[in-house]
N, C-alpha and C positions, 0 to 999 in steps of 0.2 A: 836760065832766065835772061831775057833781053835787058840790057843796061844802057841807059843814056847818061851822059855826064856833063855837068856845067861847072865852071870854077868862078868863084867870086872872092874879091879881096875886101875884107871888112875892117874898118877902123875901130879903135878901142871903144868899148861901151863906157858908160859913166861908172863911177866908183861904187855904185850900189851893188852889193853882193847878191849873186844868184845862188840860192840855197839848194842843197841836194837832198833828195828824199826818195823813198822807194814806194810811194803811194801810187794809186792808180790814176791820179790826175796830175797835170803838169805842175812842176815845182818852181815856177818862176812867176813873178807878178804879171797880171794881165797887161798887154800892150807894152812889153819890154822892147825897146828900140835900139838897133845897132845902125850906124852909118857906114856906107861903103861905096866902092866903085867896082866895075868889072875888071878882071885881070888884064884883058887886052885893050882896055880903054875905048872900046867901041860903043859902050853905053854910058849915059850920064850918071852922075852920082845917084844913089838910091838909099833906101833904108830897109833893114830887115826888122820886121815886127813879129814878136812872138806873143800870141794871145792864148787864151785858154783852149782854143780849138784849132788854130792855124799857125803856120809859118808863112809870112807875107814878105815879099821883096819885089821891087820893080813892078812888073805886071804879073808876077807869079804868085800862086797860092798853093799851099800843101796842107791838107787836113791832117792834124796830129793823129787822128784815129787810123790813118794809113801809113804812118811812120813806124818802121819796125827795127831800126838800128841807127846808132850814132857811133862811128868807129874812128878813133884817132889814128893819124898816119904814123907809121913807124919811121918814116924818113923826114918828116917835118913836124916839129913840136907845136905848130900853130894850126895845123890842118885837121878839120873834122869832116868826115864823110857821112852824110845823112842819107839813109836809104828808105824809100817809101814805095808803095804800090800805086798804080794809076787808079782812077776812079772806077768803082764797080759798074760794069755794063753787062747786060744779060747775054749778049752774043759776042763779046770781045774778051779774049784772054788777057789778063792784066799784065802790065809791064812793070818790072822792078827798075826804079830810077835811082841813080846815085848822084848826089850833088855834093861836091867838095867845097867847103867854106874855109878860107884862110883868115884866121883871126889874128889880133895884134900880138898875143902872147899865149903861152900854154895855160896860164891860169884862167883866161877867158874861155879858151877852148874847153877846158875841163868843166867850167861852170855851165856852159851851154850843153855839154854832153850830159851832165848830171840832171839838168832840167828835162831833157828829152827822155833820159832813162827813167824819170819819175812817171812816165806814161806807160811803162812797159812792165810785164810780169818779171819778177826778179826772184825766182825760187832758189833756195839753197840746195834742195834735193833734186835729183834729175827727174825729167819727164820720161815715162816709159811708153815707147811706141811698139805696137804690134803691127808688123807689116805682113800682109797676106799675099804671097806670090801667086796664088791660084785664083784669086777673085777676078770676075769679069774677063777682060782680055789680057790679064796678067801683067798689068803695067805698074802695079803698086811699088815694087822695088825701084824701078826707074824713076817714078815720081818722087819717092822718098829721097833717093840719092841726089837727084838733080834740082829739086825745089825745096822740099821740107827741111832736110838736114842743113843745107847752106844757109837758109833763113834763120834756123836755130843758132847756128854758129855765129853769124853776124850779130844776132841779138844777145849773144853770150848766155843762152839758155842751155844748161847741162842736160844731156839726154842719153838714154840707152835704147837700143832697138833689138827686138826679137823677131826674126822671120818665122812665121808659123809654118809647121810642117804637115799638119793634119787638122781636120775638123775637130773643134773642141780644145785645141792646143792652148789658146789664150785663157780659156776657162780653167783648164788644169793648172796653169802657171799661177793664176790669181787666187786659186783656192788652196794652194800649197806653199805660198811664199808670204813674206811680210810685206804687205802692200803699202805699209806706212813709211817705207823707205823711199817712196816716190812722191813727188809733188803733184803729179797728174798722170792719168793713163789715157792713151789715145790709140784708136784703131785706124790704121791706114789700109782701108779695105772697102768692101761694100757694107751692107747693113748687118751681115752675118756675124762678123767679129765684134762689132759694137754690141750686138745682142749677147754675145758671150761675156763681154765685160760687165754689162748690167747684171746678168744672171749670177756671175761669179761673186761680185761684191755683195749682192743681197742674199746669197746663200751661205754666207760665213757666219760663224757664231758671233763675231764682232761686227756685224753688218751696220750697227748704229754708228760706229766710228768710220768704217770703210766707205759708207755712202757719202761722207763729207769730202772725199778725195775728188777733185774735179775730173771729169771724164770728157772725152771728145772723140770725134771721128773726122777723118779726112777722106772724102769719097774717092775710091779707086777701084770700085767694083762695077757691076753691070746695072744695078738699080739706083743706089745712092740716094734713097729717099731723104736721108738726114741732111744732105746738101741743101735741099729746098727748105726743110723745116728749121734749119739753123742759120739760113742766110748765107751759105757758102757756095756761091755759084761756081767757083773754081778752087783748085787745090791751094793756090796761093792765099786765098781768103780764109781757108780753114787753118792754115799755118799762122796767119796773122792774128786770128782770134786767140790762139794759144800764147803767142808772144805778147799780145796786149793784155791777156788775162781777163778778157770780157766773158762773163758767165751769166747763166740764167738758171733758176730752179726748174726741174722737169719732173712731171708725174711719171710713174711707172705702173705697169699692170702686173698683177700676179695671176698665174694660170695654174689652178689646182687640177692635176691629172688624177682622177679618182681610182682608175684601175692600176696605174703605175705607182700610186702612192708617193707622189712627189709634187713639188711646187716649182714652177718655172717663172722667172721674172723677165719682163721685157719692156720695150719702149714704144713700139710702133703700132701694131694692131694684131687682132686675132681674126682669122678668116676661116670660112667654111663654104662648101659648095663651089660655085664657079671661081671665085677669087682664089681659094685655096688650091684648086686644080691648076689654075693658071700659074700661080706662084711656084708650086712645086714642079709641075711638069715642064715649065720653061727652062729648067736647069739643063735639059738635054741640048738646048740651043745656046748655052753659055758663051760659046765661041763667037756668037753674033753680037755680043755686047748688049747695049740697051735695046736693040731690036728684038731680042729674045722674047720679051714680054708681048710685043705686038704680034709676032708670029704665033706664039702659043695662044694668045687671046682669040685670034681668028680661027685657029684649028679647033679650039674648044667650043666656039660659038656654033660651028657647023655640027657639033655633036653635044649640044647643050644637055646637061643632066638635070634631073629633078631629084633632089635629095629629100630624105625623111629624117626628122629629128623632133624631139620634145625640147622646148625652150621656155625658160622662165626669165623675165627681165625685171630688174629692180630700177624703176625710173628715178631720175634725179629729184622729181617732185612727187614721189610716191607717198603712201600713207605712213611708212616707217620713217621716223626722224633720222637725220644723219647721225652716224656713230660719233661718239666723243673722240677727240684726238688722243692718240696713244700717249699716256702720261710720261713714259720713260723714253720717248723717241729720241730726245737730244742728249741723253746721258751716255756719252761715248765710253764710259768705263764698264758698262754692263755687257756680259756675255750671255747669249741664250743658253739654256741648259742643253747639255749634250743629248742627242737623240738616243733614247733607250729602246725605243720600239720603231724600227724602220717602216712598219706597216701603218703607223699612226700619223696621218698627214697633219694633224694639229701640232705635232712636234717639229715640223719643218721650220727651218730658220727664216727669219724675215719679219716684217711688220705684221701686226694683227690682221687676220683675214676674217671678215665678219659673216661671209655667206657660205663658206665651204661645207658647213655641216647642216645648213638649212635645207629642209626637204624641198624638192622641185615643185611640189604641189602646194606649197605654202603661199596662198594667194595674197596674203598681206605683204609679204616680202617681195614676191614675184607676181604682181597683179597682171602683167602682160604675159599671156600664155600662148604659145604656138604648139600645136600637137602634130604628131607624125601622121595621124589619120586624116586630118583636115587641112593641113597647111604645108603643102610641098614647098621646098625652098630651092630656088636656083641661085640665090644670092644671099650671103650673110657676111657682114663685115662689122667689126667693132673697132673704131679708130681712136687711138689716143692722141694722134697728131694729124694735121691736115693732109700731108702728102705721104702716100704709101709707096711711091716710086718717084724718081726725079722728074718724070713726065706725066704723072697721074695724081690728081687731087681727089681724094675720096670724101673729104669733109670740108665744109665751109665754117663749121662752128667749133671743131676741136682746136685746142690750143696747147702749147707746150706745158702750161701749168693751169689748165682749165678746171681740173678736178672732176672730169666726167668723161665717159666714153660716148662717142657718136655711133650708135648702133643703127645700121641700115640693113633691111631685109626685104625679100620679096620672092614670089614664086608663081602664083596663079596667073598674075596679069603681066608678067615679064615676057617681052618678045625679043627675038634675036636682033631685030632692027634697032630697038632701043639700046640694047647693050652695045651694039656696034657704034652707034652715034656717040655714046659716052666715051668709048676708047678713041674715036677719031677726034673728039673735042678735048680729050685729056683730062676729063673730070666727070664725076657723077653730077647730075643736075641738082641744084640747090633745092628745088621743089621735086623731090623724088617721086611723088605720087603720079606725075605725068608719065613716068617710066615704069610704074608698077612697083615702086620701092617706098616702103615706109621708113621713117626715121624717128628715133627717140634718144634723148639724152639720158644716159643710164649711169648708175653707180657700179653696177655689175650685172651678171647674168649667169644662168646655168644652162648648158647645152648638152643634151644627150643624143648624140648622132647615131643613125642606123645605117646610112649608106644611100645609094641611089638605085633607082629601078625605072625601067621604061614602062612597065605595066602599072599605071596608077590605080587601076581598079582592084588590084590585089589588096589595097589598104582599106577598102570599104567594108565596114561591118566585120562580123566574125567574133567568136568567143575569145576570151582572154588567152587561152592556149594557142589558138590559131594566130592571134596577134603576135605572140612571142615567136612563133615559128616564122612568121613573115619578117619579123625584125632580124631573126638569125639569118635568113636567106638574103635579105637585102644587105645586111652588114658584110656578108661574105663577098659582096660584089665590089667592095673597095671604096676608096675615098681618102681624104686627108683633112686634118685640122692643121692649120698653119699659124704659127706664132711668130710674128715679125719675119716672115719668110722661111722659118725653119719648120720642117715637117714633123708631125706627131700622128700617132695612130688614131683610129676612130674609137675614142673613149669619152666618157662623160667628163666635162671640164667645168670648173667654176672660175669665172673671170671677174676681177675687181680692180678698180683704179685706186692708187695710193698717191695722195697729193704731195707734190714738191719733195720727192723722195731722194733725188740726186741733183748734183750741180753739173751743168754741161757747158762747154765752151760754145759760144754763139757769136754771131756777127755783132759788132758794135752798132748801136742806133746812130742814125745820121744826125 
């Protein structure tokens, strides 16, 4: 980290005591004033003012939301070094700035330190970091060792780190260990390890308690969609959110895999057809970093597939009233019953899922119906969050705790030039109809995928037996269902949003 340093000599404050606290807001009265002069005498006398939001002195101002450490000197009993990050700017990597203040005595130094500490996260238990050395261009260990770990040490945040060795490693650890020994769990990776963290916590018998552990991600992969969704433009700001303890509630989605007889929980989106192909197939270009998606998008556009599926969508404003909140959701002492029948998906751990046993042809629950015979799909995406990659915004309405999925789909009227313009602009159009894309806010949906075929006429007409044979043939031609970038087979899935299910570290509001 780049460091700039200034030194100031401050005269004693008034006798009013500055109280110490471990709250999330500053622990000194508003507009607390210190008098002082610069050490070298080159500047006139000035005052240091500490408000609820800033440190102010001479012509300088530092936002408290950017301060991450206040460290006493080992050599001087009156010196306090305050560290903060520079102002967030979209195209400029932040600088860590250290300012050493010399106070009149150690008591005043400690009082000022305690006040600043009151704006920081002060966990007694360590933060658990999962560092993925294989994500993206494989920079995660270097970023952790050179930026994240030093910031945690300066802020006196206890932590342990585990370097993942294989896909699913983080999930294995979290499902087999006592997660309550940690104050928070953070992935230093792309979006894949964060997906594992979400799924692991929600797939435990004690998920009601486990979901209350704050979770986070520091983008070090090739997509890093959560950087945009959480306001972490750079690694330093992700670390800052952990140190400051700034959190938000976040919705999760459950994906019931009917053939596999299991439930997967995730945070970002569920994709089928073009987006799923792009997401999964781009992994062969992982060495290219963020450009892997662009290259894969262009290649797939030249070979755009039309998929077939039966889909039923439960709109947010549909005829079925919203389900009642789960009454025992906040009782952290409850354990789900042990699964006695692994083939019974209703026994899978996690919050109540309202649509997984509802028939696809239930028009009251799923009034929006797409059929394999009449509605070919080139595009299908259900977004829980606005950004599905750090450089691609799939939704203008989805929110971190919005309580719905933004489902976008299209096929018949989609043209390659429209898809290309979306990727060039870095977003799907807000008015999707201009590009042949329909949008609906949904509580959930059922998707029965069959695969892709170049010969659309094969789906026209035919007896039931012939339709089944067509489905078998097309299914064998391949395809993917992608959940937050993770690949799953072509099987029926039921997807549902669960409101404010976890707590996630996010950037502090300005």
